[in-house]
C-alpha angles and dihedrals in degrees: 000000000000089000091052092050091048091050092049092049091049091042091233121145112246138198126201126212121205119200103171142334108228109205099177096116137034091245091054091050089054089050088052092056089050090049091053091053093045095046090062090069095058116091090219134017121197118209121195092219135034088229089061091048090054091048091054091048088052088052090058106266115140111259095224089059092059125079125182115220111167123223114262140208135201093235095189093049093048093047090052089057089055098067105121143148100261092197094048094051092047090048089057090064099032093250117152119232092247096050113105115234123216117192141188122192127199149078113309096240134129098265092059094062096212088169087069089051091053093047088051087050091053091050091047093050090053087065101028108027094178095066120110125206128211124201106196116190139045138240148127097303096055096103093047092047094050087051090049091052090052094048090049089054094238102102092112089057097046125072121196104205098179122207110348135190088199098058092134092058093052091046090051093058092048121102095209135010116218131196120188100178124146091205133029143151108207103315119222093211090067090049087052093048092051091046085061092046091243119157111245134211110193141161116257099247137130114332095345094103088055088065105023107055106194112251091359108065098004144326125284124207133182118264121265094013105115091172091063089044091053091049089054094047090050091049092053092046093049098044106059097173093048091047090053091048091051090050095049092047090051092050091050091051093052092049093048104038110017104049123137089237092058091046092048093048094050090044092050090051090056094050092047089052092050092047091050093047092239130141104217128161125342096211 
């Protein structure tokens, strides 16, 4: 809103970018209503996922005002950060070289549904007791989640790593990356996982299916169904060739469709259109 006011006062054309509308609290729902009013005054609004564009159309914003430009990642640069001594990192946590590692990365907040990840971990460990689970990230729910892991009897098989500067290295030693969220735009962590050719198990929410194509670049599961999540994790861990195929297909997709160059080109087109006063494409 402040940016829009400043742009109007300066008589400068402006473009808004929408990543996600978090509706987890009453205050955030009020902010969303304010956003919907404010967005009507921008000549163009960029959404990071087509699902989010459709949501805004459903909320009453004109379709020709909305443009989908997916998030992007420099896959080569991220992969270069992932070079790590697999044995050394495992040794830090007391994980044997032959133990499979299942990781989730993200802020420990309600929308991420880490409790579902932990329940899926419990179910996975009942079948594959040698697996180890990493929770990478920090947030307000950490204490409750650590207590939950203990109450589930899996705390010895789950490591809470907190906020890390070396996330890429920990992702690189993982056998599968999992996301249990109930709401997402187009999550960077999944772009990062695919850039590392890691198989992904993720909930089918928001823009996730635009990136994770079920059975092609990863496996999709329903939200808040940890039993289905555990089944998918076990499938990946027990089918090495298929896991490798999913990872390679995911990496190909990121290189071809989610490059910074593609994102920059599409964004520049939107700004040129706004500066010229044109309408252009809505996609």
